[in-house]
C-alpha positions as CSV (number, residue, x, y, z in Angstrom):
1,X,0.0,0.0,0.0
2,X,2.5,2.6,-1.1
3,X,1.8,6.3,-0.5
4,X,0.5,8.2,-3.5
5,X,2.5,11.0,-5.0
6,X,1.0,14.4,-4.2
7,X,1.7,17.2,-6.6
8,X,3.7,20.1,-5.1
9,X,2.9,23.7,-5.6
10,X,-0.7,23.6,-4.3
11,X,-1.7,23.7,-0.6
12,X,-2.5,20.3,0.7
13,X,-4.9,19.9,3.6
14,X,-3.6,18.5,6.8
15,X,-5.2,16.2,9.3
16,X,-4.2,18.7,12.0
17,X,-6.7,21.6,11.9
18,X,-7.2,24.7,14.0
19,X,-10.3,23.0,15.6
20,X,-8.2,20.0,16.6
21,X,-5.5,22.1,18.2
22,X,-8.1,24.2,20.1
23,X,-9.8,21.0,21.4
24,X,-6.4,19.5,22.4
25,X,-5.8,22.6,24.6
26,X,-9.2,23.3,26.1
27,X,-10.4,19.8,27.1
28,X,-7.4,18.6,29.0
29,X,-7.7,21.8,31.0
30,X,-11.4,21.1,31.7
31,X,-10.7,17.5,32.7
32,X,-7.9,18.7,35.0
33,X,-10.3,21.1,36.6
34,X,-12.8,18.3,37.1
35,X,-10.2,16.2,38.9
36,X,-9.2,19.2,41.0
37,X,-12.9,19.7,42.1
38,X,-13.1,15.9,42.8
39,X,-10.2,16.2,45.2
40,X,-11.6,19.4,46.7
41,X,-14.8,17.5,47.4
42,X,-13.0,14.7,49.1
43,X,-11.1,17.1,51.2
44,X,-14.3,18.9,52.1
45,X,-15.9,15.6,53.2
46,X,-12.6,14.7,55.0
47,X,-12.3,11.5,52.9
48,X,-8.9,10.0,52.2
49,X,-7.5,9.5,48.7
50,X,-8.6,6.1,47.3
51,X,-7.5,3.9,44.4
52,X,-10.2,5.3,42.1
53,X,-8.8,8.8,42.6
54,X,-5.3,7.6,41.7
55,X,-6.5,5.8,38.6
56,X,-8.4,8.9,37.4
57,X,-5.1,10.9,37.5
58,X,-3.4,8.1,35.5
59,X,-6.2,8.4,32.9
60,X,-5.6,12.1,32.6
61,X,-1.9,11.7,32.1
62,X,-2.5,9.3,29.2
63,X,-5.1,11.7,27.8
64,X,-2.8,14.6,28.1
65,X,-0.2,12.6,26.1
66,X,-2.6,12.6,23.1
67,X,-2.7,16.4,23.2
68,X,1.1,16.6,23.4
69,X,1.3,14.5,20.3
70,X,-0.9,16.9,18.4
71,X,1.3,19.8,19.4
72,X,4.5,18.0,18.4
73,X,3.2,17.1,15.0
74,X,1.6,20.5,14.5
75,X,5.1,22.0,14.8
76,X,6.4,19.5,12.3
77,X,3.8,19.8,9.6
78,X,1.7,22.9,10.2
79,X,-2.0,23.6,10.8
80,X,-4.8,23.2,8.3
81,X,-2.3,22.9,5.4
82,X,1.2,21.4,5.3
83,X,4.0,23.9,5.6
84,X,6.4,21.2,4.4
85,X,6.6,18.8,1.4
86,X,3.0,17.3,1.2
87,X,4.4,13.7,0.9
88,X,6.3,14.2,4.1
89,X,3.4,15.9,5.7
90,X,1.1,13.0,4.9
91,X,3.6,10.6,6.5
92,X,3.6,12.7,9.6
93,X,-0.3,12.8,9.7
94,X,-0.4,9.0,9.3
95,X,2.2,8.6,12.0
96,X,0.2,10.8,14.4
97,X,-3.0,8.8,13.7
98,X,-1.3,5.5,14.2
99,X,0.4,6.4,17.5
100,X,-2.8,7.9,18.8
101,X,-4.9,5.0,17.8
102,X,-2.6,2.7,19.8
103,X,-2.4,5.0,22.9
104,X,-6.1,5.8,23.1
105,X,-6.6,2.4,24.7
106,X,-4.8,3.4,27.8
107,X,-6.9,6.4,28.9
108,X,-10.1,4.7,27.9
109,X,-9.2,1.6,30.0
110,X,-7.9,3.4,33.0
111,X,-10.9,5.7,33.3
112,X,-13.2,2.7,33.2
113,X,-11.1,1.0,35.9
114,X,-11.4,4.2,38.0
115,X,-15.2,4.2,37.8
116,X,-15.3,0.5,38.7
117,X,-13.1,1.0,41.7
118,X,-15.4,3.9,42.7
119,X,-18.3,1.5,42.6
120,X,-16.4,-1.0,44.7
121,X,-15.8,1.6,47.4
122,X,-19.5,2.5,47.6
123,X,-21.1,-0.9,47.4
124,X,-19.5,-3.3,49.8
125,X,-21.4,-6.6,49.2
126,X,-19.0,-9.5,48.4
127,X,-20.8,-10.6,45.2
128,X,-20.7,-7.1,43.8
129,X,-17.0,-6.7,44.6
130,X,-16.2,-9.9,42.9
131,X,-18.2,-8.7,39.9
132,X,-16.2,-5.5,39.9
133,X,-12.8,-7.3,39.9
134,X,-14.1,-9.5,37.0
135,X,-15.1,-6.3,35.1
136,X,-11.7,-4.7,35.7
137,X,-10.1,-7.9,34.3
138,X,-12.3,-7.7,31.2
139,X,-11.5,-4.0,30.7
140,X,-7.7,-4.7,31.1
141,X,-7.8,-7.5,28.6
142,X,-9.8,-5.3,26.2
143,X,-7.4,-2.5,26.4
144,X,-4.3,-4.6,25.8
145,X,-5.9,-6.7,23.1
146,X,-6.8,-3.7,20.9
147,X,-3.5,-2.0,21.6
148,X,-1.6,-5.0,20.2
149,X,-4.1,-5.4,17.3
150,X,-3.7,-1.8,16.2
151,X,0.1,-2.0,16.7
152,X,0.4,-5.0,14.5
153,X,-2.1,-4.3,11.8
154,X,0.6,-3.4,9.2
155,X,3.5,-5.7,8.3
156,X,6.1,-4.7,9.2
157,X,5.2,-2.5,12.1
158,X,7.8,0.2,11.3
159,X,6.0,0.8,8.0
160,X,2.6,1.5,9.6
161,X,2.7,5.2,8.6
162,X,4.7,4.8,5.4
163,X,2.6,2.2,3.6
164,X,2.8,-1.6,4.0
165,X,0.8,-4.8,3.8
166,X,-2.3,-4.9,6.0
167,X,-2.5,-8.1,8.1
168,X,-6.3,-7.6,8.6
169,X,-9.1,-5.2,7.7
170,X,-8.2,-1.9,9.3
171,X,-11.7,-0.5,8.8
172,X,-13.3,-3.4,10.7
173,X,-10.6,-3.1,13.4
174,X,-11.2,0.6,13.9
175,X,-15.0,0.1,14.1
176,X,-14.6,-2.8,16.5
177,X,-12.2,-0.7,18.7
178,X,-14.7,2.2,19.1
179,X,-17.8,0.0,19.1
180,X,-16.6,-2.2,22.0
181,X,-15.5,0.9,23.9
182,X,-19.1,2.2,23.7
183,X,-20.5,-1.2,24.8
184,X,-18.2,-1.3,27.8
185,X,-19.2,2.3,28.7
186,X,-22.8,1.3,28.8
187,X,-22.0,-1.8,30.9
188,X,-20.0,0.2,33.4
189,X,-22.8,2.8,33.7
190,X,-25.3,0.0,34.3
191,X,-23.1,-1.8,36.8
192,X,-24.6,-0.3,40.0
193,X,-28.2,-0.3,38.9
194,X,-29.1,-3.9,40.1
195,X,-27.6,-3.1,43.5
196,X,-29.5,0.2,43.8
197,X,-32.7,-1.5,42.7
198,X,-32.5,-3.7,45.8
199,X,-31.9,-1.0,48.3
200,X,-34.7,-0.4,50.8
201,X,-35.6,3.2,49.8
202,X,-38.4,4.9,47.9
203,X,-38.5,4.5,44.1
204,X,-38.0,8.2,43.6
205,X,-34.9,8.0,45.7
206,X,-33.6,5.0,43.8
207,X,-34.0,7.0,40.5
208,X,-32.2,10.0,42.0
209,X,-29.3,7.9,43.2
210,X,-29.1,6.1,39.8
211,X,-29.1,9.4,37.9
212,X,-26.1,10.5,40.0
213,X,-24.2,7.6,38.6
214,X,-25.6,8.3,35.1
215,X,-24.3,11.8,35.0
216,X,-21.5,10.5,32.8
217,X,-23.7,9.1,30.1
218,X,-22.9,12.1,27.9
219,X,-19.4,10.6,27.3
220,X,-21.0,7.9,25.2
221,X,-22.2,10.6,22.8
222,X,-18.7,11.6,22.0
223,X,-17.8,7.9,21.4
224,X,-20.8,7.4,19.1
225,X,-20.0,10.5,17.0
226,X,-16.4,9.4,16.8
227,X,-17.6,6.0,15.5
228,X,-19.6,7.7,12.7
229,X,-16.6,9.9,11.6
230,X,-14.2,7.0,11.9
231,X,-16.3,4.9,9.6
232,X,-16.3,7.7,7.0
233,X,-12.6,8.7,7.3
234,X,-11.0,5.2,7.5
235,X,-12.8,4.0,4.4
236,X,-11.7,7.1,2.5
237,X,-8.0,6.8,3.7
238,X,-7.9,3.2,2.7
239,X,-8.9,4.2,-0.8
240,X,-6.2,6.9,-1.0
241,X,-3.8,8.5,1.4
242,X,-4.6,11.8,-0.2
243,X,-7.8,11.8,1.9
244,X,-5.9,11.6,5.2
245,X,-7.1,15.1,6.1
246,X,-10.6,13.5,6.6
247,X,-9.2,11.9,9.8
248,X,-9.3,15.3,11.4
249,X,-13.0,15.1,12.6
250,X,-12.6,11.7,14.1
251,X,-9.3,12.7,15.7
252,X,-11.1,15.6,17.4
253,X,-13.5,13.1,19.1
254,X,-10.6,10.8,19.8
255,X,-9.4,13.7,22.1
256,X,-12.9,14.5,23.3
257,X,-13.8,10.9,24.3
258,X,-11.3,10.3,27.1
259,X,-11.5,13.8,28.4
260,X,-15.3,13.6,28.6
261,X,-15.0,10.3,30.3
262,X,-12.8,11.8,33.0
263,X,-15.2,14.7,33.6
264,X,-18.1,12.2,33.7
265,X,-16.3,10.0,36.2
266,X,-15.7,13.0,38.5
267,X,-19.3,14.4,38.4
268,X,-20.8,12.0,41.0
269,X,-18.2,13.1,43.5
270,X,-19.2,16.7,43.8
271,X,-22.0,16.4,46.4
272,X,-19.9,17.7,49.3
273,X,-19.2,20.9,47.4
274,X,-22.8,22.0,47.5
275,X,-24.8,23.1,50.6
276,X,-26.6,20.0,51.9
277,X,-25.0,17.9,49.2
278,X,-23.8,14.4,50.0
279,X,-21.4,12.1,48.2
280,X,-22.9,8.9,46.7
281,X,-21.0,6.7,49.2
282,X,-22.7,8.7,52.0
283,X,-26.2,8.2,50.6
284,X,-25.7,4.5,50.1
285,X,-24.0,4.1,53.5
286,X,-27.0,5.7,55.2
287,X,-29.3,3.1,53.6
288,X,-26.9,0.3,54.4
289,X,-26.8,1.4,58.1
290,X,-30.6,1.3,58.2
291,X,-30.6,-2.3,57.0
292,X,-27.9,-3.2,59.5
293,X,-29.9,-1.8,62.4
294,X,-33.0,-3.6,61.2
295,X,-31.0,-6.8,61.2
296,X,-29.7,-6.1,64.7
297,X,-33.2,-5.3,65.9
298,X,-34.5,-8.7,64.6
299,X,-31.5,-10.8,65.9
300,X,-30.3,-9.0,69.1
301,X,-33.0,-10.5,71.3
302,X,-36.5,-12.1,71.0
303,X,-38.2,-8.7,71.3
304,X,-35.8,-7.0,68.9
305,X,-33.7,-4.9,71.4
306,X,-30.1,-5.2,72.1
307,X,-28.5,-6.4,75.4
308,X,-31.8,-8.0,76.4
309,X,-33.4,-4.6,77.4
310,X,-36.3,-2.8,75.9
311,X,-37.4,0.7,76.6
312,X,-40.2,0.8,74.2
313,X,-42.0,-2.5,74.2
314,X,-44.8,-3.1,71.7
315,X,-48.0,-4.5,73.1
316,X,-48.0,-8.2,73.7
317,X,-49.1,-10.1,70.6
318,X,-48.8,-7.1,68.3
319,X,-46.8,-7.7,65.1
320,X,-43.3,-6.1,65.2
321,X,-42.5,-3.9,62.2
322,X,-39.2,-2.7,60.8
323,X,-39.8,0.8,62.2
324,X,-39.9,-0.5,65.8
325,X,-36.2,-0.6,66.7
326,X,-34.4,0.2,69.8
327,X,-30.8,1.6,69.5
328,X,-28.6,1.1,72.5
329,X,-25.6,3.5,72.5
330,X,-22.3,1.9,73.5
331,X,-19.2,3.6,74.9
332,X,-17.5,4.7,71.6
333,X,-14.0,6.0,72.2
334,X,-13.2,9.5,71.3
335,X,-16.9,10.4,70.8
336,X,-18.7,12.6,73.3
337,X,-21.9,13.0,71.4
338,X,-23.4,10.3,69.1
339,X,-24.7,11.2,65.7
340,X,-28.2,9.8,65.0
341,X,-30.0,10.2,61.7
342,X,-33.7,9.8,62.0
343,X,-35.2,8.6,58.8
344,X,-38.9,8.6,58.0
345,X,-39.0,6.0,55.3
346,X,-36.5,7.9,53.2
347,X,-33.2,9.6,53.4
348,X,-33.6,12.9,55.4
349,X,-31.5,15.7,56.8
350,X,-29.0,14.9,59.5
351,X,-29.9,15.7,63.1
352,X,-27.9,15.3,66.2
353,X,-29.1,13.6,69.4
354,X,-27.1,13.2,72.6
355,X,-27.3,9.9,74.5
356,X,-29.8,9.8,77.3
357,X,-28.4,9.6,80.8
358,X,-31.2,7.4,82.0
359,X,-31.1,3.9,80.7
360,X,-27.8,4.6,79.0
361,X,-29.5,4.5,75.5
362,X,-31.8,6.0,73.0
363,X,-35.2,4.5,72.0
364,X,-36.5,5.4,68.5
365,X,-39.6,4.3,66.7
366,X,-38.4,4.8,63.2
367,X,-35.4,3.9,60.9
368,X,-32.1,5.3,62.1
369,X,-28.6,5.6,60.8
370,X,-25.6,5.8,63.1
371,X,-22.3,7.0,61.8
372,X,-19.2,6.4,63.9
373,X,-16.3,8.8,63.7
């Protein structure tokens, strides 16, 4: 597949356009700001840095590398039109596209891993955590598989941007690469939904919590648009390298997709930055605490109280409901006042209650959430 000769003397359009350069500058800055706000929210909530936070930084570093490549090749060949010999400029454009098509797997994979680790931190059930590790393994294999497939699509590899024998259909490979990325994005977004659907909360609250995790759905739009432009441009370039400039549109979305994914992954973490806002892990932990207290109320003693005492006994023979629970306060070290969240069938505002001196406990007739500090 030798490169075609391009007549000199007339300006030849480049794959690197002004729009591409602008996107390569603006969106890494936006995704960096998103990460900064994520860490600011964690600091505001006094939460430590976790593995998902580290992986989102790794994803940004890989994404920023794609922008650096654009700037390097812009200096070599020019913007919009080649400032050098068109044949050499075409080689540079093909080299840029080849390297970026290989490297794109790393930011897309690491941001998906970050989101999965975020889920693992929030939902602590053992089956869900096992499923998360399986999903991380699938994403890792997917990333490495397509990296090596793109790397080895031309024989020999060093001729990948100079023309060479294709080992397999590059059009089908490109579509499979982007298509499977979209499919994995949808799977990752849907991952927490089965767990949320089983939480004991009102349906409206379930929808609200689900939408928090689906704030990142817009990143799929960038991937779908990239898929459309990729289908058009790759087929044209296969026909003639003179059409390499058509890769510009799909390259713009190649930059957009990982940056949008990073922004999307950070959005659910911003709750503590707003007045009355709570992080998703705090919301789910509240529901989880309610379930734990209900379990203790049913197992602690025959009448549902702990330590065999009961300060609010139901009438003899009356059925015991989940809202009839007695909470006995223990001596928690380093805590003068216990935090009790009174819930009326749904998540509510936090209120504080001091332990009663008499009876050494607190009796409640509704769901409660206790958070130890």
